[in-house]
C-alpha positions in Angstrom: 28.2 -5.3 -4.9 31.1 -3.1 -4.7 29.5 -0.2 -5.7 26.6 -0.9 -3.0 29.0 -1.1 -0.5 30.5 2.2 -1.1 27.3 3.9 -1.0 26.3 2.6 2.5 28.6 5.1 4.4 26.3 7.8 3.2 23.5 6.8 5.1 22.9 8.1 8.2 23.2 6.0 11.4 20.3 3.6 12.0 19.5 4.4 15.6 19.2 8.3 14.5 16.5 7.6 11.9 14.9 4.9 13.7 14.2 7.2 17.1 12.9 9.8 14.6 10.4 7.3 12.9 9.4 6.2 16.5 8.8 9.8 17.5 6.7 10.4 14.6 4.6 7.3 14.9 4.3 7.7 18.7 2.9 11.5 18.1 0.4 10.2 15.4 -0.9 7.6 17.7 -1.3 9.9 20.6 -5.0 9.1 21.6 -5.6 13.2 21.5 -4.7 13.3 17.9 -6.1 9.6 16.8 -9.5 10.1 17.5 -11.9 8.3 14.5 -8.7 7.3 12.9 -9.1 3.8 11.1 -5.7 3.3 9.8 -2.6 2.3 11.8 -0.3 5.3 13.1 2.5 4.2 10.6 0.4 4.2 7.6 -0.8 7.7 8.5 2.8 9.3 9.2 3.7 7.5 5.9 1.1 9.4 4.0 1.9 12.6 5.7 5.5 12.3 4.9 4.5 11.5 1.2 2.7 14.6 0.7 5.0 16.6 2.8 8.2 15.4 1.1 6.9 15.4 -2.6 6.7 19.2 -2.5 10.4 19.9 -2.8 11.4 16.8 -4.9 8.6 16.2 -7.0 6.3 13.2 -7.4 8.9 11.2 -9.2 11.6 12.0 -6.8 9.7 10.6 -3.8 8.6 7.8 -5.7 12.3 7.0 -6.6 13.4 7.3 -3.0 10.4 5.8 -1.4 11.1 2.6 -3.7 14.5 2.2 -2.5 13.4 2.6 0.9 11.0 -0.1 0.5 13.5 -2.1 -1.2 15.8 -1.8 2.0 13.2 -2.3 4.6 12.0 -5.5 3.0 15.4 -7.0 3.5 15.2 -5.9 7.2 11.5 -6.8 7.8 9.9 -9.9 5.4 6.5 -8.9 6.8 6.7 -6.1 4.2 7.4 -8.7 1.1 3.5 -7.8 0.2 3.9 -4.1 0.4 3.9 -2.4 -3.0 4.4 1.0 -4.2 2.5 2.8 -6.6 3.6 5.2 -9.3 2.8 8.3 -7.4 4.2 6.9 -4.1 1.3 5.5 -2.3 1.8 2.4 -0.4 -0.5 -0.7 -1.0 -0.6 -3.5 1.7 1.1 -1.9 4.6 -2.0 -1.6 6.6 -3.1 -5.0 6.2 0.5 -5.8 7.6 0.0 -4.0 10.4 -3.2 -5.4 11.3 -1.9 -8.8 11.2 1.1 -8.1 13.5 0.9 -9.3 16.9 0.6 -6.5 19.7 4.2 -6.8 20.7 5.3 -6.0 17.4 2.4 -3.5 16.4 3.7 -0.9 14.0 7.4 -2.7 13.9 7.3 -3.1 10.0 6.1 0.5 9.1 8.6 1.8 11.4 11.3 0.1 9.7 10.0 1.4 6.3 9.4 5.0 7.7 13.2 4.9 9.1 14.6 3.9 5.8 12.5 6.6 4.0 13.8 9.2 6.4 17.5 8.1 6.1 17.6 8.6 2.3 16.1 12.1 2.7 18.6 13.1 5.3 21.3 11.8 3.1 20.0 13.6 -0.2 17.8 16.3 1.1 20.2 17.3 4.0 19.5 17.2 7.8 18.5 21.0 8.3 16.1 20.8 5.2 14.6 17.4 6.1 14.0 18.4 10.0 12.4 21.4 8.9 10.0 19.7 6.6 9.1 17.1 9.2 8.6 19.9 11.7 6.0 21.4 9.4 4.1 18.5 9.7 3.1 19.5 13.1 3.9 16.2 14.4 5.4 17.4 17.3 8.4 15.4 17.0 10.9 15.5 20.0 14.0 15.1 17.6 17.6 16.3 19.0 20.4 16.9 16.7 23.7 18.0 17.0 25.1 20.8 14.7 27.0 19.3 11.8 28.4 20.7 8.5 25.1 20.4 6.9 23.4 22.6 9.2 26.3 24.9 9.8 26.6 25.3 6.0 23.1 26.3 5.3 23.7 30.0 5.3 26.2 31.8 3.5 28.1 29.1 2.0 25.7 27.9 -0.9 27.3 28.9 -4.2 25.2 30.9 -6.5 22.7 29.8 -9.0 25.2 29.9 -12.0 27.8 27.8 -10.4 25.3 25.5 -8.9 23.5 25.0 -12.4 27.1 24.4 -14.1 27.7 21.7 -11.5 24.3 19.9 -12.2 25.1 20.0 -15.8 28.5 18.2 -15.2 27.0 15.7 -13.0 24.2 15.0 -15.6 27.0 14.5 -18.1 28.4 11.9 -15.8 25.1 10.2 -15.3 24.7 9.5 -18.9 28.1 8.2 -19.0 27.4 5.6 -16.4 24.1 4.3 -18.0 26.4 4.3 -21.4 28.6 1.8 -19.1 25.8 -0.2 -17.9 24.2 -0.7 -21.4 27.7 -1.5 -22.9 28.2 -4.2 -20.0 24.6 -5.8 -20.5 25.7 -6.0 -24.3 28.4 -8.5 -23.3 26.1 -10.8 -22.1 25.5 -12.4 -25.8 29.5 -12.9 -26.1 30.0 -14.2 -22.5 26.8 -16.3 -21.7 28.4 -18.3 -18.8 28.9 -14.9 -17.1 25.4 -13.6 -17.5 24.3 -13.4 -13.9 27.4 -11.3 -13.1 27.3 -8.9 -16.1 23.6 -8.2 -15.5 24.1 -7.6 -11.7 27.1 -5.2 -12.4 25.5 -3.5 -15.0 22.3 -3.2 -12.6 24.5 -1.9 -9.9 25.8 1.0 -12.0 22.3 1.8 -13.4 21.2 2.4 -9.6 24.0 4.6 -8.8 23.0 6.7 -12.1 19.3 6.6 -10.8 20.5 7.6 -7.2 22.8 10.5 -8.7 19.7 11.7 -10.9 17.3 11.9 -7.7 20.2 13.8 -6.0 20.4 16.2 -8.6 16.7 16.7 -8.8 16.5 17.2 -5.0 19.5 19.7 -4.4 18.4 21.8 -7.3 14.9 22.1 -5.8 16.3 22.3 -2.0 18.6 25.1 -3.1 15.7 27.2 -4.5 17.6 27.2 -7.8 15.0 25.6 -10.1 15.4 28.4 -12.6 18.8 27.7 -13.1 19.4 24.2 -12.5 18.4 21.7 -15.0 15.5 19.4 -14.6 16.9 15.8 -14.9 14.8 13.1 -16.2 15.2 9.7 -14.4 15.1 6.8 -16.6 14.4 4.2 -14.0 13.9 3.9 -10.4 16.2 2.0 -7.8 14.0 -1.2 -6.6 
C-alpha cells in the first residue's frame, strides 16, 4: 500500500480533470452535434479519446492506462462495477449503465471514468501534448490551463535522441529488477503461508509499479518523437 500512496501525488488535481471531462461531454452532447446519435455522450467521448490517444501510445499502451483508469473509477463510482475493458481498449457495458441512471445523475459514471483516464494521460504524456491531442478532436473543449514546467519545457529543453534512448534503457533495466523482486516475494509464500495475503499484495503492488513505468517509457518514447532511437518496451502485464 505504501507504494500506491507514493504514486498518488503524481496525478493531476481531480477538479482539473473532472472539469475537462465535463467540458468534453458537454460539447459532445450539444444538440447541434448530437443529432441521430444513439449512444450516450460519455460513451462517444470515450470512443473519440480511445481513437485519438491510441495513436501516440499504441493499443497496448492505451489499454494499460484505460484498465487502470477503470479500476480507479470503479472505486469512486460503484455503478461501473459491471463495465469491462477489452484487449483493444473498447468498453463493454458503459452505455447500459448510463441508460439506467436517473436523469439527475445522467452521465456521472462515464464522467468519472473519463476524468480518471484524462488524469493518467496528463501525468504520463504531459499536459501540453495531451491537451493538443484533445484539441485535435474538435470537441471545442473550453479548457484553461496555467503555464507550468511541462508546457514551458516543451521546446528547446528535450534531450537528444541518444540521451533519451540511454535513459529509457536504464529505466527498462530497473523495471526488470522490480519484476524480479515481485517474483521473489511471491516465492516466499510457500515458506511463510501465514503471510500469504500480505506477500501477494506487496508483490502485486511492485508489479503494478513496474507496469506503470513500462507504459510511461512507451508513451514518452513516442510522444518525444524518438521512436527510432528509444527501445520498445514490452509490457508483461497490465494494471488492473
